C-alpha positions as YAML, in Angstrom:
chain: A
units: angstrom
residues:
- id: 1
  name: MET
  ca: [0.04, 0.03, 0.02]
- id: 2
  name: ILE
  ca: [1.37, 3.45, -0.97]
- id: 3
  name: PRO
  ca: [1.72, 5.80, 2.04]
- id: 4
  name: THR
  ca: [-0.83, 8.71, 2.17]
- id: 5
  name: ARG
  ca: [1.94, 11.30, 2.23]
- id: 6
  name: ILE
  ca: [3.12, 10.04, -1.21]
- id: 7
  name: LEU
  ca: [-0.42, 10.13, -2.71]
- id: 8
  name: THR
  ca: [-0.94, 13.62, -1.27]
- id: 9
  name: LYS
  ca: [2.30, 15.43, -2.15]
- id: 10
  name: GLN
  ca: [1.40, 15.71, -5.85]
- id: 11
  name: ALA
  ca: [4.86, 14.61, -7.14]
- id: 12
  name: ALA
  ca: [3.91, 15.10, -10.87]
- id: 13
  name: THR
  ca: [2.76, 18.60, -10.44]
- id: 14
  name: GLY
  ca: [5.78, 19.32, -8.11]
- id: 15
  name: ALA
  ca: [8.34, 17.94, -10.75]
- id: 16
  name: LEU
  ca: [6.71, 19.63, -13.75]
- id: 17
  name: THR
  ca: [6.54, 23.00, -11.98]
- id: 18
  name: GLY
  ca: [10.14, 22.66, -10.57]
- id: 19
  name: LEU
  ca: [11.39, 21.68, -13.94]
- id: 20
  name: ALA
  ca: [9.88, 24.91, -15.60]
- id: 21
  name: LEU
  ca: [11.00, 27.08, -12.71]
- id: 22
  name: GLY
  ca: [14.64, 25.95, -13.07]
- id: 23
  name: ASP
  ca: [14.32, 26.42, -16.81]
- id: 24
  name: ALA
  ca: [13.26, 29.93, -16.39]
- id: 25
  name: LEU
  ca: [15.78, 30.68, -13.68]
- id: 26
  name: GLY
  ca: [18.62, 29.40, -15.83]
- id: 27
  name: PHE
  ca: [17.52, 30.90, -18.99]
- id: 28
  name: PRO
  ca: [19.27, 34.25, -18.54]
- id: 29
  name: THR
  ca: [22.54, 32.70, -17.15]
- id: 30
  name: GLU
  ca: [23.00, 30.08, -19.92]
- id: 31
  name: PHE
  ca: [26.31, 30.81, -21.72]
- id: 32
  name: LYS
  ca: [27.70, 32.89, -18.96]
- id: 33
  name: ASP
  ca: [30.51, 32.11, -16.41]
- id: 34
  name: VAL
  ca: [29.90, 32.54, -12.68]
- id: 35
  name: PRO
  ca: [31.48, 35.90, -12.18]
- id: 36
  name: SER
  ca: [29.37, 37.27, -14.85]
- id: 37
  name: ILE
  ca: [26.25, 35.77, -13.30]
- id: 38
  name: LEU
  ca: [27.10, 37.21, -9.93]
- id: 39
  name: ALA
  ca: [27.77, 40.56, -11.43]
- id: 40
  name: THR
  ca: [24.33, 40.70, -13.06]
- id: 41
  name: CYS
  ca: [22.24, 38.70, -10.61]
- id: 42
  name: GLY
  ca: [23.99, 39.40, -7.12]
- id: 43
  name: PRO
  ca: [24.57, 36.65, -4.60]
- id: 44
  name: TRP
  ca: [23.49, 33.27, -5.99]
- id: 45
  name: ARG
  ca: [21.55, 32.26, -2.92]
- id: 46
  name: GLN
  ca: [19.34, 35.34, -3.63]
- id: 47
  name: MET
  ca: [18.64, 34.94, -7.41]
- id: 48
  name: ARG
  ca: [15.23, 35.95, -8.34]
- id: 49
  name: LEU
  ca: [12.96, 34.44, -10.91]
- id: 50
  name: PRO
  ca: [12.94, 36.71, -13.97]
- id: 51
  name: ALA
  ca: [9.89, 38.70, -14.76]
- id: 52
  name: PRO
  ca: [8.22, 37.50, -17.04]
- id: 53
  name: ALA
  ca: [9.23, 33.89, -16.24]
- id: 54
  name: PHE
  ca: [9.84, 32.58, -19.83]
- id: 55
  name: VAL
  ca: [11.08, 29.06, -20.28]
- id: 56
  name: THR
  ca: [13.22, 27.53, -23.08]
- id: 57
  name: ASP
  ca: [12.90, 24.60, -25.51]
- id: 58
  name: ASP
  ca: [13.54, 22.29, -22.34]
- id: 59
  name: THR
  ca: [10.03, 22.86, -21.00]
- id: 60
  name: GLN
  ca: [8.38, 23.07, -24.49]
- id: 61
  name: MET
  ca: [9.78, 19.52, -25.38]
- id: 62
  name: THR
  ca: [8.87, 18.21, -21.78]
- id: 63
  name: LEU
  ca: [5.39, 19.30, -22.63]
- id: 64
  name: ALA
  ca: [5.48, 17.74, -26.06]
- id: 65
  name: LEU
  ca: [6.61, 14.53, -24.58]
- id: 66
  name: GLY
  ca: [3.86, 14.59, -21.91]
- id: 67
  name: ARG
  ca: [1.15, 15.11, -24.54]
- id: 68
  name: GLY
  ca: [2.60, 12.37, -26.63]
- id: 69
  name: ILE
  ca: [2.64, 9.86, -23.70]
- id: 70
  name: ARG
  ca: [-1.02, 10.99, -22.81]
- id: 71
  name: SER
  ca: [-2.23, 10.39, -26.44]
- id: 72
  name: ALA
  ca: [-0.50, 6.97, -26.56]
- id: 73
  name: MET
  ca: [-2.00, 5.85, -23.39]
- id: 74
  name: ASP
  ca: [-5.42, 6.94, -24.49]
- id: 75
  name: GLN
  ca: [-5.10, 4.03, -26.88]
- id: 76
  name: GLY
  ca: [-4.34, 1.44, -24.32]
- id: 77
  name: LEU
  ca: [-1.17, 0.04, -22.75]
- id: 78
  name: LEU
  ca: [2.03, 2.01, -23.52]
- id: 79
  name: THR
  ca: [4.12, 0.34, -26.27]
- id: 80
  name: ALA
  ca: [6.68, 1.56, -28.67]
- id: 81
  name: ASP
  ca: [4.18, 1.44, -31.72]
- id: 82
  name: ARG
  ca: [1.56, 3.30, -29.64]
- id: 83
  name: LEU
  ca: [4.12, 5.98, -28.63]
- id: 84
  name: VAL
  ca: [6.03, 6.73, -31.86]
- id: 85
  name: ARG
  ca: [3.35, 8.18, -33.81]
- id: 86
  name: PRO
  ca: [1.99, 10.79, -31.49]
- id: 87
  name: LEU
  ca: [5.41, 11.69, -30.16]
- id: 88
  name: ARG
  ca: [6.74, 12.10, -33.71]
- id: 89
  name: LYS
  ca: [3.83, 14.52, -34.34]
- id: 90
  name: GLU
  ca: [4.39, 16.40, -31.24]
- id: 91
  name: PHE
  ca: [8.22, 16.89, -31.97]
- id: 92
  name: VAL
  ca: [7.42, 17.94, -35.58]
- id: 93
  name: ASP
  ca: [4.77, 20.41, -34.29]
- id: 94
  name: TRP
  ca: [7.21, 21.92, -31.96]
- id: 95
  name: TYR
  ca: [9.76, 22.20, -34.75]
- id: 96
  name: HIS
  ca: [7.36, 24.32, -36.75]
- id: 97
  name: SER
  ca: [5.85, 26.31, -33.91]
- id: 98
  name: PRO
  ca: [6.65, 30.07, -33.98]
- id: 99
  name: ASP
  ca: [7.19, 29.73, -30.17]
- id: 100
  name: ASN
  ca: [10.31, 27.55, -31.15]
- id: 101
  name: ASN
  ca: [12.59, 30.56, -30.69]
- id: 102
  name: ARG
  ca: [14.31, 29.91, -27.39]
- id: 103
  name: ALA
  ca: [17.78, 28.82, -28.73]
- id: 104
  name: PRO
  ca: [17.02, 25.13, -29.25]
- id: 105
  name: GLY
  ca: [19.91, 22.74, -29.78]
- id: 106
  name: ASN
  ca: [20.99, 21.76, -33.32]
- id: 107
  name: THR
  ca: [20.43, 18.11, -32.84]
- id: 108
  name: CYS
  ca: [16.80, 18.59, -31.86]
- id: 109
  name: LEU
  ca: [16.21, 20.95, -34.76]
- id: 110
  name: THR
  ca: [17.84, 18.50, -37.35]
- id: 111
  name: ALA
  ca: [16.29, 15.36, -36.05]
- id: 112
  name: CYS
  ca: [12.59, 16.89, -35.86]
- id: 113
  name: ARG
  ca: [13.09, 18.34, -39.34]
- id: 114
  name: MET
  ca: [13.80, 14.75, -40.58]
- id: 115
  name: LEU
  ca: [11.06, 13.32, -38.60]
- id: 116
  name: ASP
  ca: [8.68, 15.37, -40.69]
- id: 117
  name: GLY
  ca: [7.98, 12.76, -43.38]
- id: 118
  name: ASP
  ca: [7.60, 9.09, -43.91]
- id: 119
  name: ARG
  ca: [11.16, 7.86, -43.28]
- id: 120
  name: PRO
  ca: [11.76, 5.46, -40.51]
- id: 121
  name: TRP
  ca: [12.45, 7.37, -37.28]
- id: 122
  name: GLN
  ca: [15.78, 5.54, -36.82]
- id: 123
  name: GLU
  ca: [16.98, 7.47, -40.05]
- id: 124
  name: ALA
  ca: [16.22, 10.77, -38.30]
- id: 125
  name: SER
  ca: [18.04, 9.89, -35.02]
- id: 126
  name: ARG
  ca: [21.46, 11.70, -34.63]
- id: 127
  name: THR
  ca: [23.37, 8.72, -33.42]
- id: 128
  name: GLY
  ca: [26.52, 10.62, -32.83]
- id: 129
  name: SER
  ca: [24.85, 13.15, -30.49]
- id: 130
  name: LYS
  ca: [24.59, 12.64, -26.72]
- id: 131
  name: GLY
  ca: [23.52, 16.30, -26.18]
- id: 132
  name: CYS
  ca: [21.46, 16.89, -22.99]
- id: 133
  name: GLY
  ca: [18.39, 17.51, -25.04]
- id: 134
  name: ALA
  ca: [17.31, 13.94, -24.64]
- id: 135
  name: ASN
  ca: [17.29, 13.85, -20.84]
- id: 136
  name: MET
  ca: [16.15, 17.34, -20.19]
- id: 137
  name: ARG
  ca: [12.63, 16.40, -21.31]
- id: 138
  name: VAL
  ca: [12.33, 12.94, -20.04]
- id: 139
  name: ALA
  ca: [10.78, 13.64, -16.56]
- id: 140
  name: PRO
  ca: [7.09, 12.79, -17.67]
- id: 141
  name: VAL
  ca: [8.31, 9.13, -18.21]
- id: 142
  name: GLY
  ca: [9.15, 8.98, -14.58]
- id: 143
  name: LEU
  ca: [5.89, 10.48, -13.37]
- id: 144
  name: VAL
  ca: [3.28, 8.57, -15.32]
- id: 145
  name: PRO
  ca: [1.71, 5.99, -12.98]
- id: 146
  name: GLY
  ca: [1.14, 2.37, -13.75]
- id: 147
  name: LEU
  ca: [4.10, 1.62, -15.99]
- id: 148
  name: SER
  ca: [6.21, -1.43, -15.59]
- id: 149
  name: GLU
  ca: [9.92, -1.10, -15.42]
- id: 150
  name: GLU
  ca: [10.25, -2.33, -18.98]
- id: 151
  name: GLN
  ca: [7.72, 0.25, -20.16]
- id: 152
  name: ARG
  ca: [9.40, 3.11, -18.29]
- id: 153
  name: SER
  ca: [12.92, 2.21, -19.43]
- id: 154
  name: GLY
  ca: [11.95, 1.62, -22.96]
- id: 155
  name: ALA
  ca: [9.82, 4.80, -23.22]
- id: 156
  name: ALA
  ca: [12.73, 6.86, -21.81]
- id: 157
  name: GLN
  ca: [15.19, 5.43, -24.25]
- id: 158
  name: LEU
  ca: [12.72, 5.62, -27.26]
- id: 159
  name: GLN
  ca: [11.93, 9.25, -26.57]
- id: 160
  name: ALA
  ca: [15.61, 10.18, -26.45]
- id: 161
  name: ALA
  ca: [16.47, 8.18, -29.50]
- id: 162
  name: LEU
  ca: [13.95, 10.05, -31.76]
- id: 163
  name: THR
  ca: [16.47, 12.84, -31.56]
- id: 164
  name: HIS
  ca: [19.59, 11.90, -29.91]
- id: 165
  name: GLY
  ca: [20.67, 8.34, -30.77]
- id: 166
  name: HIS
  ca: [24.03, 8.21, -29.05]
- id: 167
  name: PRO
  ca: [23.75, 5.36, -26.43]
- id: 168
  name: THR
  ca: [24.80, 7.78, -23.57]
- id: 169
  name: ALA
  ca: [21.92, 9.96, -24.33]
- id: 170
  name: LEU
  ca: [19.56, 6.74, -24.03]
- id: 171
  name: ALA
  ca: [21.21, 5.54, -20.82]
- id: 172
  name: ALA
  ca: [21.10, 9.11, -19.19]
- id: 173
  name: SER
  ca: [17.38, 9.59, -19.99]
- id: 174
  name: ASP
  ca: [16.65, 6.04, -18.73]
- id: 175
  name: LEU
  ca: [18.53, 7.04, -15.42]
- id: 176
  name: MET
  ca: [16.72, 10.40, -15.17]
- id: 177
  name: ALA
  ca: [13.36, 8.94, -15.51]
- id: 178
  name: ARG
  ca: [14.30, 6.34, -12.92]
- id: 179
  name: ALA
  ca: [15.46, 8.93, -10.45]
- id: 180
  name: VAL
  ca: [12.35, 10.86, -10.93]
- id: 181
  name: HIS
  ca: [10.09, 7.86, -10.42]
- id: 182
  name: LEU
  ca: [12.16, 6.76, -7.28]
- id: 183
  name: LEU
  ca: [11.83, 10.20, -5.65]
- id: 184
  name: ALA
  ca: [8.05, 10.33, -6.49]
- id: 185
  name: GLN
  ca: [7.67, 7.03, -4.82]
- id: 186
  name: GLY
  ca: [9.26, 8.23, -1.63]
- id: 187
  name: ALA
  ca: [12.93, 7.14, -2.06]
- id: 188
  name: GLU
  ca: [15.45, 8.76, 0.22]
- id: 189
  name: PRO
  ca: [17.70, 11.18, -1.59]
- id: 190
  name: MET
  ca: [20.86, 10.16, 0.07]
- id: 191
  name: GLY
  ca: [20.51, 6.66, -1.34]
- id: 192
  name: LEU
  ca: [19.49, 7.75, -4.84]
- id: 193
  name: VAL
  ca: [22.95, 7.65, -6.42]
- id: 194
  name: GLY
  ca: [23.69, 4.13, -5.22]
- id: 195
  name: GLN
  ca: [20.23, 2.94, -6.44]
- id: 196
  name: LEU
  ca: [20.98, 4.47, -9.97]
- id: 197
  name: ARG
  ca: [24.40, 2.88, -10.04]
- id: 198
  name: SER
  ca: [22.81, -0.60, -9.23]
- id: 199
  name: TYR
  ca: [20.21, 0.04, -12.02]
- id: 200
  name: ALA
  ca: [22.95, 0.93, -14.48]
- id: 201
  name: TYR
  ca: [24.86, -2.14, -13.75]
- id: 202
  name: GLU
  ca: [21.75, -4.24, -14.10]
- id: 203
  name: ASN
  ca: [20.83, -2.78, -17.50]
- id: 204
  name: SER
  ca: [24.31, -2.31, -18.97]
- id: 205
  name: GLY
  ca: [24.05, -5.18, -21.48]
- id: 206
  name: ARG
  ca: [20.45, -5.02, -22.15]
- id: 207
  name: TYR
  ca: [19.17, -3.50, -25.60]
- id: 208
  name: PRO
  ca: [15.43, -2.93, -25.56]
- id: 209
  name: VAL
  ca: [14.79, -4.15, -29.03]
- id: 210
  name: ARG
  ca: [11.06, -3.82, -28.80]
- id: 211
  name: TRP
  ca: [11.38, -0.08, -28.29]
- id: 212
  name: LEU
  ca: [14.45, 0.76, -30.36]
- id: 213
  name: GLY
  ca: [14.29, -1.64, -33.26]
- id: 214
  name: ASP
  ca: [17.52, -1.70, -35.28]
- id: 215
  name: LEU
  ca: [18.80, 1.68, -34.15]
- id: 216
  name: TRP
  ca: [22.05, 0.21, -33.17]
- id: 217
  name: ARG
  ca: [22.96, -0.58, -36.77]
- id: 218
  name: TYR
  ca: [22.89, 3.25, -37.52]
- id: 219
  name: ALA
  ca: [25.65, 3.77, -35.00]
- id: 220
  name: GLY
  ca: [28.01, 1.31, -36.59]
- id: 221
  name: ASP
  ca: [28.57, -0.96, -33.47]
- id: 222
  name: ALA
  ca: [29.35, -4.64, -33.81]
- id: 223
  name: SER
  ca: [26.28, -5.80, -31.86]
- id: 224
  name: PRO
  ca: [23.26, -4.20, -30.05]
- id: 225
  name: GLU
  ca: [24.80, -5.13, -26.75]
- id: 226
  name: ALA
  ca: [28.20, -3.27, -27.56]
- id: 227
  name: TYR
  ca: [26.14, -0.22, -28.73]
- id: 228
  name: ILE
  ca: [24.17, 0.09, -25.58]
- id: 229
  name: ARG
  ca: [27.02, -0.88, -23.10]
- id: 230
  name: ARG
  ca: [28.97, 2.37, -24.32]
- id: 231
  name: GLY
  ca: [26.19, 4.61, -22.90]
- id: 232
  name: TRP
  ca: [25.79, 2.70, -19.53]
- id: 233
  name: ASP
  ca: [29.66, 2.83, -19.04]
- id: 234
  name: GLU
  ca: [29.85, 6.62, -19.47]
- id: 235
  name: CYS
  ca: [26.92, 7.01, -17.22]
- id: 236
  name: LEU
  ca: [28.35, 4.80, -14.54]
- id: 237
  name: ALA
  ca: [31.59, 6.96, -14.69]
- id: 238
  name: ALA
  ca: [29.40, 10.15, -14.34]
- id: 239
  name: LEU
  ca: [27.63, 8.75, -11.34]
- id: 240
  name: ALA
  ca: [30.84, 7.78, -9.61]
- id: 241
  name: ARG
  ca: [31.86, 11.50, -9.97]
- id: 242
  name: VAL
  ca: [28.66, 12.55, -8.20]
- id: 243
  name: GLN
  ca: [29.47, 10.12, -5.35]
- id: 244
  name: ASP
  ca: [33.02, 11.48, -5.10]
- id: 245
  name: ALA
  ca: [31.77, 15.12, -5.13]
- id: 246
  name: LEU
  ca: [29.30, 14.48, -2.33]
- id: 247
  name: ARG
  ca: [31.88, 12.92, 0.02]
- id: 248
  name: ASP
  ca: [33.30, 16.42, 0.58]
- id: 249
  name: PRO
  ca: [30.46, 18.70, -0.47]
- id: 250
  name: SER
  ca: [31.29, 22.32, -1.32]
- id: 251
  name: PRO
  ca: [28.07, 24.21, -1.87]
- id: 252
  name: GLU
  ca: [29.84, 27.54, -2.67]
- id: 253
  name: THR
  ca: [31.96, 25.98, -5.43]
- id: 254
  name: ASP
  ca: [30.39, 25.61, -8.94]
- id: 255
  name: PRO
  ca: [29.22, 22.13, -9.15]
- id: 256
  name: CYS
  ca: [30.33, 21.96, -12.76]
- id: 257
  name: GLU
  ca: [33.97, 21.70, -11.51]
- id: 258
  name: ALA
  ca: [33.29, 18.35, -10.09]
- id: 259
  name: THR
  ca: [30.63, 16.82, -12.26]
- id: 260
  name: GLY
  ca: [30.71, 18.54, -15.70]
- id: 261
  name: ASP
  ca: [29.19, 21.40, -17.56]
- id: 262
  name: GLY
  ca: [26.03, 19.66, -18.58]
- id: 263
  name: TRP
  ca: [26.18, 20.07, -22.29]
- id: 264
  name: VAL
  ca: [26.28, 16.27, -22.76]
- id: 265
  name: ALA
  ca: [23.79, 13.90, -21.33]
- id: 266
  name: GLU
  ca: [25.79, 12.10, -18.72]
- id: 267
  name: GLU
  ca: [27.18, 15.48, -17.33]
- id: 268
  name: ALA
  ca: [23.70, 17.05, -17.28]
- id: 269
  name: LEU
  ca: [22.35, 14.06, -15.23]
- id: 270
  name: ALA
  ca: [25.42, 14.00, -12.89]
- id: 271
  name: THR
  ca: [25.36, 18.00, -12.24]
- id: 272
  name: ALA
  ca: [21.70, 18.00, -11.65]
- id: 273
  name: LEU
  ca: [22.01, 15.17, -9.10]
- id: 274
  name: HIS
  ca: [24.94, 17.01, -7.59]
- id: 275
  name: CYS
  ca: [22.93, 20.20, -7.19]
- id: 276
  name: PHE
  ca: [19.82, 18.40, -5.81]
- id: 277
  name: LEU
  ca: [21.74, 16.41, -3.34]
- id: 278
  name: LEU
  ca: [23.59, 19.31, -2.02]
- id: 279
  name: PHE
  ca: [20.28, 20.81, -0.90]
- id: 280
  name: PRO
  ca: [17.54, 17.94, -0.87]
- id: 281
  name: GLU
  ca: [15.25, 19.77, 1.49]
- id: 282
  name: GLU
  ca: [15.89, 23.22, 0.08]
- id: 283
  name: PRO
  ca: [14.48, 23.10, -3.50]
- id: 284
  name: VAL
  ca: [14.68, 26.81, -4.33]
- id: 285
  name: THR
  ca: [18.46, 26.82, -3.09]
- id: 286
  name: ALA
  ca: [19.03, 23.83, -5.30]
- id: 287
  name: LEU
  ca: [17.59, 25.60, -8.29]
- id: 288
  name: ARG
  ca: [19.67, 28.64, -7.67]
- id: 289
  name: ARG
  ca: [22.84, 26.70, -7.38]
- id: 290
  name: ALA
  ca: [22.18, 24.89, -10.65]
- id: 291
  name: ALA
  ca: [21.38, 28.25, -12.31]
- id: 292
  name: CYS
  ca: [24.46, 29.80, -11.15]
- id: 293
  name: THR
  ca: [26.96, 27.53, -12.99]
- id: 294
  name: ARG
  ca: [29.38, 27.98, -15.86]
- id: 295
  name: GLY
  ca: [27.51, 25.24, -17.75]
- id: 296
  name: ASP
  ca: [24.26, 24.61, -19.43]
- id: 297
  name: SER
  ca: [22.46, 26.33, -16.84]
- id: 298
  name: ASP
  ca: [18.78, 26.20, -17.88]
- id: 299
  name: SER
  ca: [19.02, 22.49, -18.55]
- id: 300
  name: LEU
  ca: [20.92, 21.80, -15.28]
- id: 301
  name: ALA
  ca: [18.31, 23.80, -13.29]
- id: 302
  name: CYS
  ca: [15.52, 22.31, -15.23]
- id: 303
  name: LEU
  ca: [16.61, 18.72, -14.32]
- id: 304
  name: THR
  ca: [17.38, 19.82, -10.68]
- id: 305
  name: GLY
  ca: [13.76, 21.17, -10.37]
- id: 306
  name: ALA
  ca: [12.25, 17.90, -11.66]
- id: 307
  name: LEU
  ca: [14.25, 15.90, -9.07]
- id: 308
  name: ALA
  ca: [13.32, 18.40, -6.17]
- id: 309
  name: GLY
  ca: [9.80, 18.55, -7.18]
- id: 310
  name: ALA
  ca: [9.41, 14.86, -7.36]
- id: 311
  name: HIS
  ca: [10.95, 14.47, -3.90]
- id: 312
  name: LEU
  ca: [8.94, 17.16, -2.19]
- id: 313
  name: GLY
  ca: [5.76, 17.68, -4.27]
- id: 314
  name: ALA
  ca: [3.84, 20.81, -5.33]
- id: 315
  name: GLY
  ca: [4.34, 22.46, -2.01]
- id: 316
  name: ALA
  ca: [8.09, 22.83, -2.59]
- id: 317
  name: TRP
  ca: [7.80, 25.92, -4.76]
- id: 318
  name: PRO
  ca: [6.97, 29.50, -3.65]
- id: 319
  name: LYS
  ca: [3.32, 30.36, -4.70]
- id: 320
  name: GLU
  ca: [4.36, 33.67, -6.32]
- id: 321
  name: TRP
  ca: [6.98, 31.83, -8.45]
- id: 322
  name: ALA
  ca: [4.70, 28.93, -9.45]
- id: 323
  name: GLU
  ca: [1.80, 31.23, -10.42]
- id: 324
  name: ARG
  ca: [3.72, 33.22, -13.06]
- id: 325
  name: ILE
  ca: [5.62, 30.49, -14.77]
- id: 326
  name: GLU
  ca: [5.10, 30.24, -18.56]
- id: 327
  name: TYR
  ca: [2.84, 27.41, -19.75]
- id: 328
  name: ARG
  ca: [1.44, 27.18, -16.15]
- id: 329
  name: SER
  ca: [-1.95, 25.74, -17.24]
- id: 330
  name: ASP
  ca: [-0.38, 23.09, -19.46]
- id: 331
  name: LEU
  ca: [2.07, 22.00, -16.64]
- id: 332
  name: LEU
  ca: [-0.87, 21.78, -14.13]
- id: 333
  name: SER
  ca: [-3.05, 19.89, -16.52]
- id: 334
  name: LEU
  ca: [-0.48, 17.12, -16.91]
- id: 335
  name: GLY
  ca: [0.47, 17.23, -13.35]
- id: 336
  name: ALA
  ca: [-3.16, 16.74, -12.27]
- id: 337
  name: LEU
  ca: [-3.67, 13.93, -14.67]
- id: 338
  name: TRP
  ca: [-0.70, 11.87, -13.29]
- id: 339
  name: ASP
  ca: [-1.20, 12.87, -9.66]
- id: 340
  name: ALA
  ca: [-4.70, 11.51, -9.85]
...
C-alpha cells in the first residue's frame, strides 16, 4: 500500500513545476560564467525568478513528450508502436511552432526536421549526439503512474532516440526517468545515487529491441549489446563522480567543476543530481545553485527542479513563483492527470 503522504504530495505537479521554474531561472544565465552571473544577479543564494518567467525549449519539449505519452496511453497500454506516432507528431509540431525561438539545440532541430516525413524514425536519429536535449525532457516518463519497469525504461530510451541516438543519451534519459520515479515514490535522496548505479549495472548489457528496433545498426557498433553498453559505461563513470563530489560537499563551489558542465547527457544528469543532493530539502536553493553555474544552466536547473519537485511535491515551490511560470496551465493539466 502506498503511504498517504506520497499520494497527497502531488509529485507530478511538483516535478513539472520545478522543471519549468529551473528552466526559467537558468535561461538568462546560460552561456555565462559564474563571475558574470554574480555581477548581473547578485549573490547566487538570492537569485530572483525573472519577470516575465519565460522558459526555453527544455520545458516546451517536456510538454510535447507529456502530451505524446498521454495520447499514446489513451489508446491502451504503452508500447513503442503506440508511442512513436503521437510523439513524432508532437516533436514535428514543436519544430514548426513560432514559439520555437528559445535557442533550441541543433540536434533537436535537425532530427525533428527529418522526422517530418515518412522515413523510419531511426534514420532521423542523430546517433553521434549525446547532447542533454534527450534527458532534459524525460521527466514525464518517470511520473506516469502504472508503468512497468520495462515500459518506463523503453519509453525513456525511445523518446531520447527520436532525436539523440548516441547510447549515452539513451542511458542518461533512462536514469533520469528512474530517479524521478524513485523520488516520486518516496525514495530517500541520500541513497539515490547508489540505487541508480545498481540499476545501471543491471541494465548495461540490455538492448530494448522492442523499443529501439535496429537503431544500433545506424551507429556502426558490432552488436546491439556493444552499442548500449557504451552509454551505460559513460553514465556509470558520471555517477561515480557525483558520489566523489558528495563525500566532501562544497556548496559555494560551482558544481560543474566536479561533475561537468552539462552540455552532454551524462554530465547534465550528474550535475543536476549533484545540485539536488547538496540541498535535498531546500528546493529553491538547489535551483539557484544549478542556475549559477558555468555550464548549461537552464538544463541543469530544469533537471534539478524535476528531481526536487518529485521528492517534495507541489508544495516545494513559492506560490508567487509557481503562479507566474510560462505554460502554467499546461504543466498543471499534465500534473493533475498523473497525480490523480
